[in-house]
C-alpha positions in Angstrom: -12.0 -17.9 10.9 -12.4 -18.1 7.4 -14.8 -20.6 5.9 -13.6 -24.1 5.1 -14.2 -23.3 1.2 -12.0 -19.8 1.0 -9.2 -21.0 3.5 -8.9 -24.3 1.0 -8.5 -21.8 -1.8 -5.6 -19.7 -0.2 -2.3 -20.8 -0.7 0.5 -19.7 2.7 2.9 -17.4 1.7 5.8 -19.1 3.1 9.7 -17.6 2.5 9.6 -21.1 0.2 7.0 -19.6 -1.6 8.3 -16.3 -2.0 11.5 -17.8 -3.3 10.0 -19.6 -5.9 8.6 -15.9 -7.0 11.8 -13.7 -7.0 11.8 -10.3 -7.0 12.7 -8.2 -10.0 16.8 -7.9 -10.1 17.6 -4.2 -8.7 20.1 -3.6 -10.9 20.9 -0.7 -12.6 20.3 3.2 -11.4 17.8 4.7 -8.8 15.7 5.4 -12.6 15.3 1.7 -12.8 13.7 0.9 -9.7 10.9 3.3 -9.9 9.6 6.4 -9.0 7.0 6.4 -6.1 4.3 9.3 -5.6 2.5 9.6 -2.4 -0.4 11.5 -2.0 -2.2 12.1 1.3 -1.7 13.6 4.5 -3.8 16.0 6.3 -2.4 19.2 8.6 -3.1 17.0 11.4 -1.8 13.9 10.0 1.1 14.4 7.6 2.9 11.5 9.2 1.0 9.3 7.6 2.7 10.3 4.1 6.1 10.1 5.6 5.6 6.3 6.9 4.3 5.1 3.6 7.0 7.3 1.4 10.2 5.6 3.6 8.6 2.3 3.3 8.5 2.6 -0.2 12.3 3.1 -0.6 13.0 0.4 1.8 11.0 -1.9 -0.2 13.4 -0.9 -3.0 11.9 2.0 -5.3 14.7 4.0 -7.0 13.0 7.6 -6.2 10.2 8.9 -3.8 7.8 12.1 -4.4 5.6 13.4 -1.7 2.4 15.8 -2.4 1.0 16.6 1.0 -1.2 19.3 2.4 0.9 22.9 1.6 1.5 23.2 5.5 3.2 20.6 6.1 5.4 20.4 3.3 8.6 22.2 4.6 8.3 20.1 7.5 8.5 16.7 5.3 11.4 18.0 3.3 13.4 17.9 6.3 12.0 14.8 7.9 12.4 13.2 4.5 15.4 14.5 2.7 15.4 11.4 0.2 12.2 12.8 -1.1 11.1 15.7 -3.0 8.2 17.3 -1.9 5.3 19.1 -2.7 2.1 21.3 -1.2 -1.3 20.6 -1.8 -3.2 21.7 -3.7 -1.2 22.3 -6.6 -2.9 21.0 -9.2 -0.8 21.8 -11.8 2.4 19.9 -10.0 1.1 17.4 -8.7 -0.6 16.6 -12.5 3.0 16.9 -13.5 4.8 14.3 -11.2 1.4 12.2 -11.3 2.4 11.6 -15.4 5.9 10.6 -14.5 5.4 8.4 -11.4 5.9 4.2 -11.8 3.7 4.4 -8.9 1.0 6.8 -7.2 0.0 5.5 -3.6 -3.2 7.4 -2.8 -4.8 7.8 0.6 -2.2 7.9 3.7 -3.2 10.8 6.1 -6.3 11.8 4.1 -9.2 13.4 6.0 -11.7 15.2 3.6 -13.8 12.5 1.5 -14.7 15.2 -1.5 -10.7 16.3 -1.5 -9.7 12.8 -2.0 -12.1 12.5 -4.8 -11.1 15.3 -6.7 -7.2 14.4 -6.1 -7.6 10.3 -7.2 -9.7 12.4 -10.1 -6.8 14.6 -11.0 -3.8 12.1 -10.4 -5.6 9.1 -11.7 -6.8 11.3 -15.0 -3.2 11.6 -16.0 -1.5 8.4 -14.5 0.9 6.6 -17.1 -0.9 3.9 -19.3 1.9 1.5 -17.3 2.0 3.0 -14.3 0.6 0.8 -11.0 -1.7 2.3 -8.5 -2.3 1.8 -4.5 -5.2 2.7 -2.5 -5.5 3.2 0.9 -7.2 4.8 3.9 -9.7 7.6 2.2 -9.0 6.6 -1.1 -10.8 3.7 -0.7 -13.6 5.1 0.9 -13.6 7.8 -2.3 -13.7 4.1 -4.4 -17.0 3.4 -2.7 -18.7 6.2 -3.6 -17.1 6.3 -7.3 -15.9 2.8 -8.5 -15.3 4.3 -12.0 -12.1 5.8 -10.5 -10.4 2.3 -11.5 -11.4 2.1 -14.9 -8.8 1.1 -17.2 -5.9 0.9 -14.5 -7.5 -1.6 -12.1 -5.6 -4.9 -13.3 -2.6 -2.4 -12.2 -3.8 -1.7 -8.5 -3.8 -2.7 -4.8 -6.5 -2.0 -2.4 -5.1 -2.4 0.9 -8.0 -1.7 3.7 -8.1 -2.5 7.1 -11.1 -4.1 8.5 -13.4 -0.7 8.9 -12.3 0.2 4.9 -13.7 -3.2 4.2 -17.0 -3.1 5.4 -17.4 0.5 3.4 -16.2 -1.0 0.1 -18.3 -3.9 0.7 -21.9 -2.1 1.8 -21.7 -4.6 4.8 -19.1 -5.9 7.8 -16.9 -8.6 6.8 -17.7 -10.7 9.6 -15.0 -13.3 10.6 -15.2 -14.7 7.4 -12.2 -12.0 5.6 -10.9 -14.5 3.1 -14.2 -14.8 1.5 -14.5 -10.5 2.1 -11.2 -10.6 0.4 -12.1 -12.1 -2.7 -15.6 -10.2 -2.5 -13.5 -7.2 -2.9 -11.5 -8.7 -5.6 -14.3 -9.5 -7.6 -16.4 -6.6 -6.9 -13.3 -4.1 -8.3 -11.9 -6.5 -10.5 -8.4 -5.8 -8.5 -5.9 -7.5 -6.4 -6.8 -6.6 -2.5 -5.1 -7.1 0.7 -7.1 -7.4 3.6 -5.5 -8.2 6.8 -3.5 -11.1 5.9 -5.5 -12.1 3.0 -4.8 -11.4 -0.5 -7.0 -12.1 -3.9 -6.2 -11.5 -7.4 -8.9 -10.8 -10.1 -8.6 -14.2 -11.6 -9.1 -16.6 -8.6 -5.4 -16.7 -6.5 -5.8 -16.6 -2.8 -3.2 -15.8 -0.9 -2.9 -16.2 3.3 -0.6 -14.9 5.6 0.1 -16.2 9.0 3.2 -14.8 10.8 0.8 -11.4 11.2 0.2 -10.9 15.5 -1.7 -8.3 17.0 1.3 -5.8 17.4 0.3 -4.8 14.0 -2.8 -3.6 14.8 -1.0 0.1 15.8 -1.3 3.5 14.2 0.5 4.0 11.0 1.0 -0.1 10.3 -1.4 0.5 7.7 0.8 3.5 6.2 4.2 1.3 6.0 2.2 -1.6 4.7 0.7 0.3 2.0 4.2 2.0 0.8 5.6 -1.6 1.2 3.8 -2.4 -1.7 4.0 0.5 -3.5 7.9 0.2 -3.6 7.6 -3.6 -5.0 5.6 -2.1 -7.2 8.1 0.4 -8.2 11.1 -2.3 -8.4 8.9 -4.1 -11.2 6.3 -6.3 -9.5 2.9 -7.4 -10.5 0.3 -6.3 -8.0 -0.4 -9.6 -6.7 3.1 -10.7 -6.0 3.8 -7.2 -4.4 0.6 -7.8 -2.3 2.2 -11.2 -1.2 5.7 -10.1 -0.7 4.3 -6.6 0.9 2.3 -8.5 3.2 4.6 -11.0 4.1 7.7 -7.7 4.8 5.0 -6.1 6.7 4.2 -9.3 9.0 7.6 -10.5 9.5 9.2 -7.1 10.3 6.9 -6.9 13.3 8.0 -10.0 14.3 11.6 -8.8 14.6 10.7 -6.2 16.6 8.5 -8.4 19.2 11.5 -10.0 20.9 12.9 -6.0 21.9 9.4 -4.5 22.4 6.9 -7.0 23.1 3.7 -8.7 20.7 2.2 -4.8 21.1 4.8 -2.5 22.1 6.7 -1.5 18.7 5.8 1.5 17.0 5.0 1.9 12.8 8.2 3.8 12.4 10.1 0.8 13.9 8.2 -1.1 10.9 9.8 0.5 8.8 13.4 0.0 9.8 12.9 -3.9 9.4 11.4 -4.0 6.0 14.7 -3.8 3.8 16.0 -6.6 6.1 13.1 -9.0 6.1 13.3 -8.6 2.6 17.1 -9.7 2.0 16.7 -12.5 4.2 13.6 -14.3 2.4 
């Protein structure tokens, strides 16, 4: 459980809080709702990119681009016909997409830390000055080795670690005080952090989402959460708003599935299908 001091500083995320913090009005065409580029996927885990990318669209992003291991690109382009898909490594094409994207989400499905560091250097080095970034999975391990990767973009970034990834970033186990660990990470990297229902912004604001249940601990669930946050950033949210709304949408989507599948029987792909309705009915 969070320590009393940390818990007291957290504002509980409720539908009423979110209604007072409305999402940007989704007017105009797909261009106005932003382009999300998801960079990730390995030969054995291409589905992570699919989950994150489709979740971004369900959260309201206008356009989707996927960059994944070359041998999986054709299958991904068929599985997600809404997306432009490129194979990695293709540094020139990747740099072109990154330079034009409104949001870059890096990490889902990657499985080699050195390759991840190289991809992050390439992508973040050319990203537009006003673009936002979501770092998940192996991208967080890369950040722990090279904190300078966030130089100049920390205020526009959201980190979405699980407890194991938080341990890598902290250099020690977060223990039971996840609120304190989230706050420490936000201070350490000067960015917004979303950890197991706890959100902390670098300006000291903290929130807690209390709807999440055990079923969210399923394979691919973290990829969905990262994608939701990326989609909300694309449609114009700032980092803290995207993290709070995204955490709520992720958790409540699980709640909606529980009556059909039980507390622990639903799949990450089924979470994706609940996201748009969950957001729309806040």
